[in-house]
C-alpha positions in Angstrom: 11.7 -12.3 -24.2 15.2 -12.0 -22.4 16.1 -9.2 -19.8 18.5 -6.8 -21.3 21.4 -5.4 -19.5 19.8 -2.0 -18.7 16.9 -3.7 -17.1 19.2 -5.9 -15.1 21.1 -3.2 -13.7 17.9 -1.2 -12.8 16.5 -4.2 -11.1 19.7 -4.9 -9.4 19.7 -1.1 -7.9 15.9 -1.5 -7.2 16.8 -4.4 -4.7 19.7 -2.5 -3.2 17.2 0.1 -2.1 15.6 -2.3 0.1 19.1 -3.1 1.5 19.7 0.5 2.1 16.8 0.3 4.6 18.5 -2.2 6.9 21.9 -0.3 7.0 22.6 -1.1 10.7 22.1 -5.0 10.2 24.5 -4.8 7.4 27.0 -2.9 9.2 26.8 -5.5 11.9 27.3 -8.3 9.4 30.4 -6.6 7.8 31.7 -5.8 11.4 31.3 -9.6 12.4 32.9 -10.6 9.1 35.9 -8.3 9.7 36.4 -9.8 13.1 36.1 -13.3 11.9 38.7 -12.7 9.3 41.0 -11.3 12.2 40.5 -14.5 14.3 41.1 -16.6 11.2 44.6 -14.9 10.7 45.4 -15.3 14.4 44.1 -19.0 14.2 46.7 -19.6 11.3 49.3 -17.9 13.1 48.8 -20.1 16.4 48.8 -23.2 14.4 52.0 -22.3 12.5 53.8 -21.4 15.8 52.8 -24.5 17.2 54.0 -26.6 14.3 57.3 -24.5 14.2 58.0 -25.3 17.8 57.2 -28.9 17.6 59.0 -29.7 14.4 61.8 -27.3 14.0 62.5 -26.2 17.6 61.2 -29.6 19.1 59.8 -28.2 22.4 57.8 -30.1 24.8 54.1 -30.2 24.8 54.0 -28.0 28.1 55.8 -25.1 26.5 53.4 -24.8 23.8 50.3 -25.5 26.0 49.5 -21.7 26.2 49.2 -21.5 22.4 46.9 -24.5 22.3 44.6 -22.8 24.9 44.6 -19.5 22.8 43.9 -21.8 19.9 40.9 -23.4 21.4 39.5 -19.9 22.5 39.7 -18.6 19.1 37.8 -21.6 17.5 35.2 -20.9 20.1 35.1 -17.2 19.2 34.8 -18.0 15.6 32.0 -20.4 16.4 30.1 -17.8 18.3 30.6 -15.0 15.6 29.7 -17.4 12.7 26.3 -17.9 14.6 25.7 -14.1 15.3 26.8 -13.4 11.7 24.1 -15.9 10.2 21.3 -14.6 12.6 22.0 -11.0 11.4 22.1 -12.2 7.8 18.9 -14.1 8.2 17.2 -11.3 9.9 18.0 -8.8 6.9 16.4 -11.5 4.4 13.5 -11.9 6.8 12.8 -8.3 7.1 13.1 -7.5 3.3 10.8 -10.6 2.5 8.2 -9.2 5.1 8.4 -5.6 3.6 7.9 -6.9 0.0 5.1 -9.4 0.9 3.3 -6.4 2.7 3.7 -4.3 -0.5 2.5 -7.1 -2.8 -0.7 -7.8 -0.6 -1.4 -3.9 -0.4 -1.1 -3.7 -4.3 -3.4 -6.5 -4.4 -5.8 -4.9 -2.2 -5.8 -1.6 -4.4 -6.3 -3.6 -7.6 -9.2 -5.6 -6.2 -10.9 -8.8 -7.5 -11.3 -7.9 -10.9 -7.6 -7.6 -11.5 -7.0 -10.9 -9.3 -9.2 -12.7 -11.8 -6.9 -12.1 -14.7 -4.7 -14.5 -13.3 -4.7 -18.0 -11.8 -4.4 -18.7 -8.2 -1.2 -20.7 -8.7 0.3 -17.8 -10.4 -0.2 -15.3 -7.7 0.7 -17.9 -4.9 4.0 -18.3 -6.9 4.6 -14.6 -6.9 3.8 -14.0 -3.3 5.7 -17.1 -1.8 8.3 -18.7 -4.5 9.6 -15.5 -6.1 9.6 -13.6 -2.8 11.6 -16.4 -1.2 14.0 -16.3 -4.0 15.1 -12.9 -2.8 16.1 -14.0 0.5 19.5 -15.3 -0.4 20.5 -12.2 -2.1 19.7 -10.1 0.9 21.1 -12.9 3.3 24.0 -14.3 1.5 25.2 -12.6 -1.6 25.3 -8.7 -0.3 26.9 -9.4 3.0 29.2 -11.9 1.2 30.2 -9.3 -1.4 31.3 -6.7 1.1 33.3 -9.7 2.9 34.7 -10.7 -0.2 36.3 -7.4 -0.9 37.7 -7.0 2.5 39.0 -10.4 3.7 41.5 -11.2 1.1 43.0 -7.9 1.6 43.5 -8.4 5.4 45.0 -12.0 4.7 47.7 -10.5 2.2 48.4 -7.9 4.6 48.9 -10.7 7.2 51.2 -12.9 4.9 53.1 -10.2 3.2 55.6 -9.3 6.4 56.6 -13.0 6.4 56.8 -13.7 2.6 55.9 -11.4 -0.1 56.4 -14.0 -2.9 53.3 -15.8 -1.4 51.3 -12.8 -0.9 52.0 -11.8 -4.6 51.0 -15.3 -6.0 47.6 -14.9 -4.2 47.2 -11.1 -5.3 47.9 -12.2 -9.0 45.5 -15.4 -8.9 42.6 -13.8 -7.1 41.0 -11.9 -10.0 40.7 -15.1 -12.3 37.6 -16.1 -9.8 35.5 -13.1 -10.3 36.3 -12.9 -14.1 35.4 -16.6 -14.7 32.4 -16.3 -12.3 30.9 -13.3 -14.4 31.4 -15.1 -17.5 29.7 -18.3 -16.3 26.8 -16.3 -14.6 26.0 -14.4 -17.8 22.5 -15.0 -18.9 21.7 -16.7 -15.4 19.1 -14.0 -14.8 17.4 -15.0 -18.0 17.6 -18.9 -17.4 15.9 -18.1 -13.9 13.3 -15.8 -15.2 12.2 -18.6 -17.7 12.4 -21.0 -14.8 10.0 -18.6 -12.8 7.6 -18.4 -15.7 7.5 -22.4 -16.1 6.8 -22.8 -12.5 4.0 -20.0 -12.5 2.5 -21.9 -15.4 2.8 -25.3 -14.3 1.2 -24.2 -10.7 -1.6 -22.4 -12.2 -2.3 -24.9 -14.8 -2.2 -27.9 -12.4 -4.5 -26.0 -9.7 -7.1 -25.0 -11.9 -7.3 -28.5 -13.6 -7.3 -30.0 -10.0 -10.2 -27.5 -9.1 -12.2 -28.7 -12.3 -11.5 -32.3 -12.1 -15.2 -33.4 -12.0 -15.9 -31.3 -15.0 -13.0 -32.5 -16.9 -13.9 -36.1 -16.1 -17.5 -35.6 -17.4 -16.4 -34.4 -20.7 -13.9 -37.1 -21.0 -10.7 -34.7 -21.3 -8.9 -36.5 -18.5 -6.2 -37.8 -21.1 -5.8 -34.6 -22.9 -5.3 -32.4 -19.6 -3.0 -35.1 -18.3 -0.6 -34.9 -21.3 -0.9 -31.0 -21.0 0.3 -31.2 -17.4 2.9 -33.7 -18.3 4.3 -31.2 -21.0 4.4 -28.4 -18.6 6.1 -30.7 -16.0 8.7 -31.3 -18.6 9.1 -27.6 -19.6 9.6 -26.9 -15.7 12.0 -29.9 -15.5 14.2 -28.6 -18.4 14.2 -25.3 -17.0 15.3 -26.6 -13.6 18.0 -28.4 -15.2 19.4 -25.3 -16.9 19.5 -23.5 -13.4 21.3 -26.2 -11.8 23.9 -26.8 -14.8 24.8 -22.9 -14.2 25.2 -23.3 -10.5 27.4 -26.4 -10.9 29.3 -25.0 -13.5 30.2 -21.9 -11.5 31.1 -24.0 -8.6 33.3 -26.0 -10.6 35.1 -23.1 -12.0 35.7 -21.4 -8.8 37.0 -24.8 -7.2 39.3 -25.5 -10.1 41.2 -22.0 -10.0 41.0 -22.2 -6.2 43.0 -25.5 -6.4 45.3 -24.2 -8.8 46.3 -21.1 -6.7 46.9 -23.1 -3.6 48.8 -25.6 -5.5 51.0 -23.0 -7.0 51.5 -21.5 -3.3 52.5 -24.9 -2.1 55.0 -25.7 -5.0 56.8 -22.3 -4.3 57.2 -23.2 -0.6 58.0 -26.8 -1.6 61.0 -25.8 -4.1 62.1 -23.0 -1.6 62.6 -25.8 1.2 64.4 -27.8 -1.3 66.7 -24.7 -2.1 65.5 -24.1 -5.9 63.9 -20.9 -4.9 65.7 -18.2 -3.0 63.2 -15.1 -3.1 60.2 -14.2 -1.0 61.8 -14.2 2.4 63.3 -10.9 3.7 66.2 -12.5 5.7 67.0 -15.0 2.6 65.6 -17.9 4.3 61.9 -19.4 4.0 61.1 -20.5 7.4 58.7 -23.3 8.3 56.3 -20.8 10.0 56.0 -18.7 7.0 55.3 -21.7 5.0 52.5 -23.2 7.4 51.3 -19.7 8.0 50.5 -18.9 4.4 49.5 -22.4 3.2 46.8 -22.3 6.2 45.5 -19.0 5.0 45.6 -19.8 1.4 42.2 -21.7 1.3 40.9 -18.9 3.6 41.9 -16.2 1.3 39.9 -17.8 -1.6 37.1 -18.8 0.7 35.0 -15.6 0.7 35.6 -15.5 -3.0 34.3 -19.1 -3.5 31.2 -18.2 -1.0 30.6 -15.2 -3.2 30.7 -17.4 -6.2 28.2 -19.9 -4.7 25.8 -17.1 -3.8 26.3 -15.5 -7.3 23.4 -17.6 -8.4 21.4 -16.1 -5.8 22.0 -12.6 -7.5 20.6 -14.1 -10.7 17.6 -15.7 -9.0 16.8 -12.3 -7.2 17.1 -10.2 -10.5 14.6 -12.9 -12.0 12.1 -12.6 -9.3 12.3 -9.0 -8.9 11.5 -8.6 -12.6 7.8 -9.7 -12.1 7.6 -8.2 -8.5 8.8 -4.7 -9.4 6.5 -4.9 -12.4 3.6 -5.6 -10.3 4.4 -3.1 -7.5 4.9 -0.4 -9.9 1.6 -1.1 -11.9 -1.1 1.7 -11.6 -3.9 0.8 -9.3 -7.4 1.9 -10.2 -7.3 5.1 -8.5 -4.1 6.0 -10.4 -5.9 5.2 -13.9 -8.4 8.1 -13.3 -8.5 11.7 -14.2 -8.3 12.9 -10.8 -5.6 12.8 -8.3 -6.6 11.1 -5.2 -7.0 13.6 -2.0 -7.9 10.8 0.4 -10.7 12.7 2.3 -11.9 10.4 4.8 -15.7 9.5 4.3 -17.6 9.8 7.7 -21.1 11.1 6.9 -24.3 9.6 5.9 -24.8 8.5 2.5 -27.3 10.9 0.7 -26.7 11.1 -3.0 -24.6 8.9 -5.5 -24.4 10.9 -9.0 -22.8 9.9 -12.1 -21.9 12.2 -15.1 -20.9 10.4 -18.2 -19.3 7.7 -16.1 -17.1 5.2 -18.1 -16.1 2.0 -16.4 -12.5 1.0 -17.6 -10.4 -2.0 -16.9 -7.1 -2.2 -15.2 -5.6 -1.9 -18.5 -7.4 1.2 -19.2 -9.8 -0.3 -21.8 -13.4 0.9 -21.7 -16.1 -1.8 -20.2 -19.2 0.0 -20.2 -20.5 3.5 -20.4 -21.0 6.5 -20.5 -23.7 6.3 -17.9 -25.4 9.1 -16.0 -27.6 8.7 -13.0 -28.7 10.1 -9.8 -29.6 8.2 -6.8 -31.0 9.9 -3.3 -31.2 7.9 -0.1 -33.0 6.0 0.9 -33.0 3.8 -2.0 -33.6 0.2 -2.8 -32.3 -0.4 -6.2 -32.6 -3.3 -8.7 -30.0 -3.4 -11.4 -31.1 -5.8 -14.1 -29.7 -7.1 -17.4 -28.3 -10.1 -19.2 -25.2 -11.6 -18.4 -22.1 -9.5 -19.9 -23.6 -6.1 -19.8 -21.2 -4.5 -17.2 -23.7 -4.7 -14.0 -21.0 -6.2 -11.7 -18.3 -4.0 -13.3 -20.3 -1.0 -12.5 -20.6 -2.2 -8.8 -16.7 -3.0 -8.9 -16.3 0.9 -9.4 -18.6 1.6 -6.4 -16.6 -0.8 -4.3 -13.3 0.9 -5.3 -11.9 -1.9 -7.3 -12.2 -0.6 -11.1 -11.0 2.7 -12.6 -13.4 5.0 -14.1 -13.3 8.2 -16.3 -15.9 11.0 -16.1 -17.7 11.9 -12.9 -18.8 9.9 -9.9 -19.9 11.7 -6.8 -20.8 10.6 -3.3 -22.8 13.5 -1.4 -21.1 15.9 -3.9 -17.5 14.8 -3.4 -15.8 13.1 -6.1 -15.4 9.4 -5.7 -11.4 9.7 -6.4 -11.1 12.3 -3.7 -12.6 9.9 -0.9 -10.3 7.7 1.2 -11.3 4.3 -0.2 -10.6 2.5 3.1 -13.2 4.7 4.9 -15.7 4.4 2.2 -15.5 0.8 2.1 -16.2 0.6 5.9 -19.7 1.9 4.9 -20.3 -0.9 2.5 -21.4 -4.7 2.8 -21.0 -6.8 -0.2 -22.1 -10.5 -1.2 -21.0 -11.7 -4.1 -22.1 -14.7 -6.4 -19.1 -16.7 -5.1 -18.5 -15.4 -1.8 -14.8 -15.7 -0.3 -14.6 -17.7 3.0 -11.2 -18.0 4.7 -9.8 -21.3 5.5 -11.2 -21.2 9.1 -14.3 -22.1 11.1 -17.8 -21.2 10.5 -17.6 -18.4 13.5 -14.2 -17.1 11.9 -16.0 -16.3 8.7 -19.0 -14.6 10.2 -17.1 -12.7 12.8 -15.2 -11.1 9.7 -18.0 -8.6 9.8 -17.7 -7.4 13.3 -14.7 -9.0 15.4 -16.2 -7.7 18.6 -19.7 -9.0 18.2 -21.3 -10.5 21.4 -22.6 -14.0 21.2 -26.3 -12.5 20.9 -25.3 -10.6 18.0 -23.8 -13.5 16.6 -27.0 -15.7 17.2 -29.0 -13.2 15.7 -27.6 -12.9 12.3 -27.2 -16.9 12.2 -31.1 -16.9 12.8 -31.7 -14.1 10.1 -29.7 -15.8 7.5 -31.3 -19.2 8.4 -28.3 -20.7 9.1 -29.3 -22.5 12.4 -30.3 -26.0 10.7 -27.1 -25.6 8.7 -24.9 -25.3 11.6 -26.8 -27.8 13.5 -25.9 -30.4 10.9 -22.2 -29.6 10.9 -19.8 -31.9 13.1 -18.5 -29.1 15.5 -21.1 -26.6 14.9 -19.9 -23.1 14.5 -16.3 -24.3 15.3 -16.3 -26.8 12.1 -13.7 -25.6 9.5 -15.1 -24.6 6.3 -11.9 -26.0 4.4 -10.0 -24.3 1.5 -12.4 -22.6 -0.9 -15.4 -23.8 1.5 -15.0 -27.5 0.1 -17.1 -28.6 2.8 -19.9 -26.3 2.3 -22.3 -25.9 -0.6 -22.7 -22.8 -2.4 -25.7 -21.9 -0.9 -24.4 -22.5 2.6 -21.4 -20.5 1.8 -23.7 -17.7 0.7 -25.7 -17.8 3.8 -22.5 -17.5 6.0 -21.5 -14.3 3.8 -25.1 -13.1 4.5 -24.8 -13.5 8.1 -21.4 -11.5 7.8 -22.9 -8.8 5.9 -25.7 -8.6 8.5 -23.3 -8.4 11.1 -21.2 -5.5 9.8 -22.8 -1.8 10.2 -23.2 -0.3 7.0 -25.1 2.1 4.9 -24.9 0.7 1.5 -25.5 -3.3 0.8 -24.6 -4.4 -2.5 -25.8 -8.1 -3.5 -24.5 -9.6 -6.7 -27.0 -12.2 -8.1 -28.3 -13.2 -4.5 -31.1 -15.5 -6.2 -28.4 -17.8 -7.7 -27.8 -19.6 -4.6 -30.6 -18.1 -2.2 -34.2 -19.2 -1.9 -36.9 -16.7 -2.2 -37.9 -17.0 1.6 -34.2 -15.8 2.5 -34.4 -13.0 0.1 -37.6 -11.9 1.5 -36.1 -12.2 5.1 -32.9 -10.3 3.8 -35.4 -7.3 2.6 -37.4 -7.5 5.9 -34.3 -7.0 8.1 -33.3 -3.7 6.7 -29.6 -4.4 7.1 -28.7 -1.1 5.4 -30.4 2.1 4.6 -29.6 1.7 1.0 -29.3 -1.2 -1.2 -28.3 -2.3 -4.8 -29.2 -5.6 -6.1 -27.7 -6.9 -9.4 -29.8 -9.5 -11.2 -30.6 -10.8 -14.7 -34.1 -11.7 -13.7 -37.0 -9.5 -14.1 -39.7 -11.3 -11.9 -40.4 -10.5 -8.3 -39.5 -6.9 -8.6 -42.0 -5.5 -6.1 -39.6 -5.3 -3.2 -37.6 -2.8 -5.0 -38.4 1.1 -5.2 -36.3 1.5 -8.1 -35.5 -0.7 -11.1 -32.6 0.2 -13.6 -31.9 -1.8 -16.6 -28.5 -1.9 -18.3 -28.6 -2.9 -21.8 -26.3 -2.3 -24.8 -24.1 0.2 -22.8 -27.1 2.2 -22.0 -29.1 2.7 -18.6 -32.9 2.6 -18.5 -35.2 3.5 -15.7 -38.4 1.4 -15.1 -39.9 3.8 -12.6 -40.5 7.5 -12.4 -39.0 8.1 -9.1 -35.4 7.6 -10.2 -33.2 9.5 -12.5 -31.0 7.9 -14.9 
């Protein structure tokens, strides 16, 4: 589905809103561009004077030495200003990219893991890295150059006009051809770039997922089939890439063609004027060598800003295509925005006393019901086991308590509606251990200290012992400083879960949520976990019904309804 003109116009305005936040840098870029244009005119004037005095007036080199000195000074000045302008422009692009990446990461945090699992890792990395990077040239190149392209040619025409009005008129008449054909060539470029991003996102996610499941693919003898699928995705990406390059090369060729024609017309005019065929353009009736050199030196510089703008025009198309996905994601409602109550962001800094639900319906990020309506009441302290078969919605219910899924109905903590609680202060009261705990690509020590950055060595050793990690760490090459690798590839699932367990033990919390802890931990570790009393309250999700004596409350979720297996609880 292609982007319509209305959508493209909206996205262009959306991008420019970010540029308005960096007006000071943009103005500095425009000022340096203005001064550079003045220096280019001075440089052309000095060169024309030097050539006029050497060829026509036949002056000695000593007589024109001051002009050479001034010319060298202008060249150094231009070099310094070009460097300064590049730094300013790069800073604009860098700041905007950082700002947008922060917004994307914050949005990902608001949506939570349930939303992240709806797409592949490759697709998310493409959004956060590739597509955000494609915005850089729009802010660092296209926008500053667009302002310079509307200013520099006018200044050059003003400089040429007093010496030869005909040359200035030729440049003025031929200049509009470049942006007109640039727009014609660039039509549809945003759609081509959008399809290119889509193909890249699919290829990245497809390849990464197959790479992660390589053992499974080989065991089921699907290697050749998956290889062919990756080859098809790669070929599709190649075709989309060539389409983008074709537009870029075509636009550059059109610009060079019309620029060359315009400069050639100016050169032909002066050539015939010197031969005496043309007798117009000069105010005193004679076309001087100075005027010819001055106009011909400035003619390429007159078109250079427009040529540069044309070169960066595809950056605009790339940015609009990238902005389509970025803006869509940033404006997507978070779980809190899907609910019936407007968030009041009340800080939660009190002890958990009650958790109550009335006709609670867990809904997905798309607004579809997952489980419910459920009604229950929990009074602290509690040690709850939530049992049920896979797919009943146990984890989804916990995702609501973690603040990662929206809901309808009522959910109250200490009588305060959950939507009115500041989610960050609430999450500080919770420790969570999932079925597949996430470990950062750092050392074992770094992963444990995520629970408490300022933990002492004694606290660290205590949780290592309690999580039964002592022997595991002793076998690692560098002990606590051993890198776990990407996706914890150097550890087994059980070892990774023990590290997550130590991390949870280290974090001071009021509520501990464990999602299928028996999947990778032995019973002895689970019993040790029960004895440690990490939190006053705990909820353990499991699909096993045995060994329930450690829990004071047992709830079963079945067919969308909640059943209590003990008299003390209310559900």
